[in-house]
C-alpha positions in Angstrom: -119.9 64.9 -38.5 -118.3 63.9 -41.7 -118.4 60.6 -43.5 -116.1 58.0 -41.9 -113.6 56.8 -44.5 -111.7 53.6 -44.5 -108.8 52.5 -46.5 -109.7 50.1 -49.2 -108.0 46.7 -49.4 -106.2 45.9 -52.6 -108.6 43.9 -54.8 -106.4 42.8 -57.6 -102.7 43.0 -57.1 -101.6 39.4 -57.8 -98.7 37.8 -59.4 -99.1 34.8 -61.8 -98.7 32.1 -60.7 -100.1 32.6 -57.2 -97.3 32.2 -54.7 -97.9 30.8 -51.2 -95.5 31.2 -48.2 -95.8 28.2 -45.9 -94.5 27.6 -42.4 -94.5 24.2 -40.8 -93.4 23.8 -37.1 -91.9 20.8 -35.4 -94.2 19.3 -32.7 -93.4 21.0 -29.4 -91.0 23.2 -31.3 -88.4 20.6 -30.8 -85.1 21.3 -32.6 -85.0 18.2 -34.7 -84.8 19.2 -38.4 -81.7 21.4 -38.9 -79.2 18.6 -39.2 -77.7 16.9 -42.2 -79.8 13.7 -42.0 -83.2 15.5 -41.6 -82.2 18.1 -44.3 -81.5 15.3 -46.8 -84.9 13.8 -46.1 -86.7 17.2 -46.4 -84.8 18.0 -49.6 -85.7 14.7 -51.2 -89.3 15.2 -50.4 -89.3 18.8 -51.7 -87.8 17.5 -54.9 -90.6 15.0 -55.3 -93.6 17.3 -54.4 -94.2 18.4 -58.0 -94.5 14.9 -59.4 -96.7 13.7 -56.5 -98.9 16.7 -55.8 -98.6 19.1 -58.7 -97.0 21.9 -56.6 -93.6 23.5 -57.3 -91.4 24.3 -54.3 -89.4 27.5 -54.7 -87.0 28.9 -52.1 -86.9 27.3 -48.6 -85.1 27.4 -45.3 -85.0 24.8 -42.6 -84.5 26.1 -39.0 -84.0 23.8 -36.0 -87.7 23.7 -35.1 -89.6 24.9 -38.2 -89.3 25.4 -41.9 -90.5 28.0 -44.4 -91.0 27.5 -48.1 -92.6 29.2 -51.1 -94.8 27.2 -53.5 -97.0 27.5 -56.5 -99.6 25.1 -58.0 -99.0 23.8 -61.5 -102.8 24.3 -61.9 -103.2 21.0 -63.7 -105.9 18.4 -63.1 -103.3 16.4 -61.2 -102.7 19.2 -58.7 -104.1 18.6 -55.2 -105.0 21.3 -52.7 -102.3 23.0 -50.7 -103.6 21.3 -47.5 -103.3 17.8 -49.1 -99.9 18.6 -50.5 -98.5 19.8 -47.1 -100.2 16.9 -45.3 -98.6 14.4 -47.6 -95.2 16.1 -47.2 -95.5 16.1 -43.4 -96.6 12.4 -43.4 -93.7 11.2 -45.6 -91.0 13.3 -44.0 -92.2 12.4 -40.5 -92.0 8.6 -41.3 -88.5 9.0 -42.7 -87.2 11.3 -39.9 -88.5 9.0 -37.2 -86.9 6.0 -39.0 -83.5 7.7 -39.8 -83.0 9.8 -36.6 -85.1 7.9 -34.0 -87.0 11.1 -33.5 -90.0 11.1 -31.2 -93.5 11.1 -32.9 -95.2 13.3 -33.8 -92.5 15.2 -35.7 -94.8 18.0 -36.9 -97.4 20.2 -35.4 -100.9 19.3 -36.7 -101.5 22.7 -38.4 -99.4 24.7 -40.8 -99.5 28.4 -41.7 -99.8 29.8 -45.2 -99.9 33.3 -46.6 -100.8 34.3 -50.1 -98.2 36.8 -51.6 -99.6 39.7 -53.5 -96.6 40.7 -55.6 -93.2 39.6 -56.8 -91.7 42.3 -54.6 -93.3 40.6 -51.5 -91.7 37.3 -52.6 -88.2 38.9 -52.7 -88.8 40.8 -49.4 -90.2 37.8 -47.6 -87.3 35.6 -48.8 -84.8 38.3 -47.7 -86.4 38.3 -44.2 -86.6 34.5 -43.7 -83.2 33.9 -45.3 -81.8 35.9 -42.3 -83.6 33.9 -39.7 -80.4 31.9 -38.8 -78.5 35.2 -38.3 -81.2 36.6 -36.0 -81.3 33.3 -34.1 -77.5 33.6 -33.6 -76.8 30.3 -35.5 -74.5 31.9 -38.1 -73.0 35.3 -38.7 -73.9 35.4 -42.4 -77.1 33.9 -43.9 -74.9 32.4 -46.7 -73.2 30.2 -44.1 -76.5 28.5 -43.1 -76.4 25.1 -44.9 -80.1 24.3 -44.6 -81.6 26.5 -47.3 -82.1 26.3 -51.1 -84.3 26.5 -54.1 -86.0 23.6 -55.9 -87.8 25.5 -58.7 -87.5 29.1 -59.8 -91.0 30.4 -59.3 -90.5 34.1 -59.7 -87.8 36.5 -60.8 
């Protein structure tokens, strides 16, 4: 029998800076975050992440029970780990959402999901896919009509 060949994994196809795709889900997948009050809180926290944690938030979308965002580290001595950045974001947003909306604690699931993107093309493709989540969920007919999405920092083009 011949030699068994396997496909090699890509060893070095990376974009600079390294872009992470992050998903955070509401506890119990409760639909508590796609409303004007919660969105204002999430947006304010996204805008403050860079100063507090050394991470830049790119494009993002807030769905009723989860959110997706892209981020990159400033790679400075002031940058914290992605886990600490997301943990702080979840802590501050949960406190504010509970206070403003009377939401039940906990607001967020304990874990979050992250994925390292390999190329600028995957950033654009991943964004095109998640940007259409509200359409696939039947919430709007056109992704542009979903009010709970945006971009804080341009992180790739």
